[in-house]
C-alpha positions as CSV (number, residue, x, y, z in Angstrom):
1,M,0.8,-19.1,-9.4
2,N,-1.6,-17.3,-7.0
3,K,-2.3,-18.9,-3.6
4,L,-5.9,-18.9,-2.3
5,I,-6.3,-17.5,1.3
6,G,-9.4,-16.9,3.3
7,L,-10.4,-13.4,4.3
8,K,-10.3,-14.3,8.0
9,E,-6.7,-15.8,7.5
10,L,-5.6,-12.5,5.9
11,R,-7.1,-10.5,8.8
12,K,-5.4,-12.6,11.4
13,N,-2.0,-12.7,9.7
14,A,-1.9,-9.5,7.6
15,D,1.8,-8.8,8.5
16,V,2.8,-12.2,7.2
17,Y,1.0,-11.7,3.9
18,I,2.3,-8.2,3.5
19,S,5.9,-9.6,3.9
20,E,5.2,-12.3,1.3
21,V,3.8,-9.8,-1.2
22,E,6.9,-7.6,-0.7
23,K,8.9,-10.7,-1.8
24,G,6.8,-10.8,-5.0
25,K,4.1,-13.4,-4.2
26,S,0.4,-12.9,-5.1
27,F,-2.7,-14.1,-3.3
28,I,-6.4,-14.5,-4.2
29,V,-8.6,-13.8,-1.2
30,V,-11.8,-15.7,-0.8
31,K,-14.8,-15.1,1.3
32,R,-17.3,-18.0,1.6
33,S,-15.4,-19.9,-1.1
34,K,-15.8,-17.1,-3.6
35,P,-12.8,-14.9,-4.8
36,V,-13.3,-11.3,-3.7
37,F,-10.0,-9.6,-4.5
38,K,-6.4,-10.3,-5.5
39,I,-3.3,-9.0,-3.7
40,T,-0.2,-8.5,-5.8
41,P,2.9,-6.4,-5.6
42,P,2.8,-3.1,-7.4
43,D,4.2,-3.1,-10.8
44,E,7.2,-0.7,-10.5
45,D,7.7,-0.5,-14.2
46,D,4.3,0.9,-15.3
47,G,5.0,4.4,-14.1
48,A,1.8,4.6,-12.0
49,W,3.7,5.4,-8.8
50,E,5.5,8.7,-8.4
51,T,6.4,11.1,-5.7
52,V,4.2,14.1,-5.8
53,V,5.3,15.8,-2.6
54,N,8.0,14.5,-0.2
55,F,6.4,15.5,3.1
56,T,9.5,14.7,5.1
57,D,10.9,17.9,3.8
58,F,8.2,19.7,5.7
59,Y,8.0,17.7,8.9
60,K,11.5,17.8,10.1
61,D,10.7,20.2,12.9
62,G,6.9,20.0,12.8
63,I,4.6,22.2,10.9
64,S,1.0,23.4,11.1
65,A,-1.5,22.4,8.5
66,K,-1.9,26.0,7.4
67,Q,1.9,26.3,6.8
68,L,1.9,23.0,5.0
69,L,-0.9,24.0,2.7
70,K,0.8,27.3,2.0
71,R,4.1,25.5,1.1
72,I,2.3,23.0,-1.1
73,G,0.6,25.7,-2.9
74,S,3.8,27.3,-3.8
75,L,5.3,24.1,-5.4
């Protein structure tokens, strides 16, 4: 079941709600008593999320934007 929360409440306590979503909870956010959007955990099983480039491979010792673009272009 989705819990209703106000937009102001979400803004003031975003870290709390992020933590709750990470635990699997969902929320419907309302503004002036009207639903405006829903916050849900991403569905890990639908295949929509994938790693395209692991930037940590490039940033270990620092890298310029030009060098990064050159490396990405060679992938």
